[in-house]
N, C-alpha and C positions, 0 to 999 in steps of 0.2 A: 506512500499512502495507502491504508488498508481499508477497505470498505468500511480507502482509502481508505474495507474490512468493514457494518451496518452503513465510520465512518467514518470500487471501483471496478463496437458491437460484431455480432456475428458477421455483418456487412463489412466490417473491416478485417475479418479474419484472412482474407487473402493477402492483404497487404501485410499482415503481421507474421504470416507464416515464415518462418526462417529455413532456409534451404540447404543451410550448411550441414555438412557430414563431420560427426566427431567419431573418430575411430576408437573403440574401447578395446582392451584386451580382455581375453576369456577370464583372466584372474581377477580383474575388476568388476566384471558383470557378475562373476560367482560371489564377490564379497558384497555387491549390492543385494543380491537374493537371500544370502545367508542371514541368519537372525543374528542380532548383535547383543551380547550378554555384558559386555565390558568396553570400556573406552579403548581406541587405538591410541596408546602411548606415544608411539613415534610420530602419528600425524599430528597429535596436539602439541607435542614438543617443538616439532618444525614450524607450525602454524605461529606460534608464540615467539620463538627465536629468530625466524627469517624476517619477520616484520616488526620489530621493535622502532626501527628508524622512521615507520611509516604512519605513525600514529598521531602526527600533529596535523590538524586541519589548515589548509591553506585559504585563507580569508579571501584573496583575490578571486580564487575559482569559485568560491560559494557566492561572492557578491556578483560576479559576471554572469554566472550560470543562471542564478535565480532571477536576478532582475531582466537579463537579456530574454529570458523564457517567457517571463510576464509581459515583458513589451511586445513581443512577437504575438503571444496569445491574445491580449487585449487588442492589438492592432486588427489581428484576423476576425475578432470578435465583432469590432465596429464596422470592420468591411462588409462582413455578412449583413449587418444589419442595415447598411448604406445602400450597398449595389441592389439593382433590381432584376438582375440576371439570375436566375435559378441556379445554373450551373456554377457561375463564379461565386454566388453565394453559400453553395454547399462546399466549393473549394476552399473559401476563405474560413467557414466553420470548420473542417477538417483541421486546418492550419491552427486555427484556435484550439481545438480538443486536444492535439497532440502537444503544443506548446504550453497551454495552461496545466495539462496534466504533468508534465515536466516540472512546473514551477510548483504546483501542488506537492510533488513528491517530496520535496523539500522537509515537508511535516515529519517525514521518517528520521531524516537527520537531525531535526531538532530533539528528538527524543534520546539521541545517543552522543551528541557532542556535549562537552562539559558546558556550563553555563557560563558565558563570559569569552569561550574560546574563540568564537567569532563574534565581536562586540557589536551589539545593536540587531544582529541578525534576526533574532526571535520576534523583536518587535516589528521591524520592516516587514518580515516575511508575513506576518499577522496583518500589518496595515495594507499590504499591497495584494495579498493573495487569501490568506485565511479568513479574514472578516468579509470581502467581496464575494467569495465563493461559499459564505457560510460554513467553513471547515476551520475554525480558529483551533490553534493548537492545544488547548487545554482539552479538546475532544480526543488526543491521542496522547499526549503526555501522561503518565500515570496509568495508563493502560496497555502501551506496548511493552513497556519494560516487564509486564508479568509474561508475556509471551515468550520473554528470554530467561526467565527465571527456570533454573535447572530442573527444580522439582515440579514445577507448573506446565512445561511445555506438553502439549498433546492431550492433557487431563481436563476435567470439567473446570479446573479453575484458571484456564487459558482462555482469555477473551477473544483470540484470535485463532481458535483451532476449532474445527468441526472434522468428525471421521467421514468427509464426503465421499472416500472410495468405497466405504462401507453402507452408503446408505442408499435410499430409493433413487431409482433414474430421475423420477420427478423434482427431485432437489436441486439439481443442477440448474434448470432453467429458473426454477423460482428464485436460487441464489443470485443469477444476473437481473432478473426482472426488479428485484429489491433494490439493487444498485442503480438501476435506470430510474427508478422513482424517487430516489434519495433526495434529489435537489427540492421536490416539493414537500419531503417529510422535514427537511432542514427549513424551509419557510414556515411551516406549522411550528416547529420546535421552538424557533427563535422568535418568530413574529407573533404568536398566540401564546404557547404554554409557558414560555419565560416568564412574560409579564404577568399572566394569571398565576403563576405559581408563587409570585411575591405575596400573593393573598391567601395562598393556601398550603400550610405546612405539609399536609398529606400529598397534595399536587407536586409540591416542591421534591419531596422524598421520590415520589415516581420519576420525575423529570432528571434529577441527578442520578439516579440509581439505574434507570432504564434507558434514558435517551440522551445521555452525555458522554457517550463514548463509540468511538469508530471501531466496532467490533463485529464479529461474525456470529459468536457465541451467545444464543438467545437466552441462555441461563444466568450469563455473568451479571451481576449487579454491583455497581460501582458505589465505593463508599464516598462520603462527603469529603472535599478538600479541606486541608488544614495549612496553618501558617501561612507563609509567603505566597505557596501555590493557590490558596484560596483567593488571595487578592489578586493574583493573575488572572484566574479565573472569571471572577468578577467582573474584571475590567473588559476581558475579551467577550464574555457574554453579553455584557451591556452593550459594547460597540456593535455585536453581530446582530442584537434585538433591534437597536435603532435603525441600522441598515435595512433589514427584514421589513420592520413595519414601514419605512420611508418608501422600500421598493413598492410594497404592495399598495399604499396609498397613492403611490403617483402612477400607478397604472389604473386604479380605480378612478382617479381625477382626470384620467388622459393625459397626463404630462408624459409619460412613457407609453408611446403606443403599443398595442396588445401584440404587435407583429415581432417587435423589437424585444418584448418580453419573452414572448415565446422561443424565440431565437436564443435569447441567454438561457433560457430553461432547457433547451434543446443541446447547447454546447456544454454546460454543466453535468448534465445527464450524461452526454458521450464521454466526458471526464471521468466521471464516477463509474460507468460501465466498462471503459477501457481498464480502470484500476481493478475492477472487479475480476475481469478476464485475466489480469496477471495475477492476481490473488488466487485465481482458480488453479495455477499451475506452479505457484510460487513453494508448494509442498506436494507430497504424495498423498496426504491425507489418510494414511493406512493404519496409524495409531488408534487402538481400540479404547483408550483412555487410561492405561496404565502408565506410572512413569518411565521415561526412557533415559537411558545414557546419553552423553553429549554427542558421542558417535552416532548412536542411533537417530538423535535428533538431527544430526548432519545428513545423513543418509535419507531422511524423509523430508529434507529439503531439497532444494533444485538450484544449480549453476547452468545457464546457458552462455557459455562463453564464445569469444571468436574462434573461427572465421567468421561467423554469422554476423550480420550489420543490423538485421532489423530489430534484434531485442533492445536495441538503444532507443528505439521508438516506444516499444511496449512495455519494456523494464527499464526506465532510465534511473538515472542518479545512482547507480550502483546495483539496482536491483536484480539486475540479470546475475549477479553473484550472490544470490539470498543464501545459498546453502554456506558459502565462506563467510558470509556475514553471521550466521548464527555461531560459527568458530569464532570470529572475532567481530563481535558487536560494537566494539569502541572504534575500530578503524574507519576513517573517513571514506566517504564514497569513492573519491577520487584516487585513493590508493589501492581500491580492491583490484583493479586490473594486473598491477605490478605485483601485488601480493600472490594472485593466482598464478601467475607467470612464474614467479620464484618457486612456490611449491610444486607445480608441475615439473620443474628442472631436478628439484631436490629428490621428490619421493618416486621411488621405484613404481614400475608400471602396474604391478600387484596390488598398491596401497589402496585403501578403500576410498582415498581423497577423489581418484578419478571416476570412482562408481556415481559421485553426485551430478557429473557432466551429462547433460541432457541436449538433444538435437535443436529442439525448439519447441514454439508453443503448441502446434499442431499434434505432433506426435504425443505430447504430454495430454493433452485435451482428450484424445481419442484414448489414451490410456486410462485415464480418470472415467471416461464415459463406460468403457467396456467394464470396469470394475464395478460400476453400480448395476451391472446387469448379473453380477455373481454375488454369490452370499459370502459371509454371513450380512445381513440387512440391519439397519437402524432406521428407525422412522425418522 
C-alpha cells in the first residue's frame, strides 16, 4: 500500500527500529556508491533463472493471511471503541493499526497477480478492507504499474516517486502529515466530491485526474478508465461513496458516537501514517528525474532482510524485499524470502545485489533526513 503513497508514527519509531546488523563487503558497498550506467546482466539472469518455480501465487496463503489480518484488525478496532480504560484502548488501537495495515497492504499484491490467479480475492478484499477503509483497489490499480515501467521509474511520469533526498528538509514532515490526514481526505473525496462530480463534468475531470490515485507525485494526472476497468472503478467508487455518506450521516444523527468515529479515524490515520513511514524508506529517493537502468532502479530501492524481525510489522506482505520486488515484480509476496535466499547463495559477495540490503528503518530514515540538508535541493 502506497500512500498506501497520497493513496501510508514517530511514536512507533522505537517499536519499528530494526536492530539486526547486516554485514556487507567492501565490494558491495563500493558497488552501491558507484554510478550504474548499464545493467548487471549476471544479477538479472540469476534473478530470472533461480525463481522460475516460485511465480505461482498460493491461494491458501493469500486468503488466510488477508482474512486473518482483517479479523484481528477489526477486533482490535471494536475493542478500542468498547473498552473504557485508556491504556487498554490504546493497546487495542495499536493492534488494529498493525493488523489492518497488513490487510491493507494486499492492495499492492492485487496490482501484480494476474486477474483470476486467486479467484475472488480482489472482490473480497475490496468488500472486507478496501471499501470500509476507503481505499478501494481502483485507487492503486493502473497507477502502481507505471512505477514499475522501466522508462518511467524515478521520472516525472512516475506517480510513486519524488526525489525526497534532494528536496528541502521540510518536505519530510509534510510528507508524513499528509498521510495522517488522508482518512479525512478520503471521506471528502468519496462522501462529497464523488457525488457532486456526477453533476459537473469539470469537477469529474478533477476528481478522476487528481484525487483517484494513491500516489506521492503531485504532478501526476490520471487518465479516465476504459473498458472493463471502468466498470470495476464505477462499482468500487459507488460502494465507497455509499459507505462514506452513510458513515457521515450516522455520526451526524448520533447513531455512531463521536468517540467511536474519532477512534476509527485515529486507527485509519495510523494505518496511513505507518504506510507512509514505510514508503519513506522503500527507496533512497536519489534520482533527479532522468531515466534509469533496471540495475540503477534496483539500487535506488531497499531490501531489509532477516535476521531482523520488526520489518515484518512495518514492511509486511513482502514489502521488506522492495528492491527484489523491483527486479521480479510478478513474484508473489510469499515467495520473496526464498528468492532472496537463493540469490544470496548464488551471487558472489561483490555482486551489486547485496548492496540493496540495509539494516533497518532508523538508519534509512537518518540517511534520508541527512540528505535533505545537503544539496542539490528541489522545492
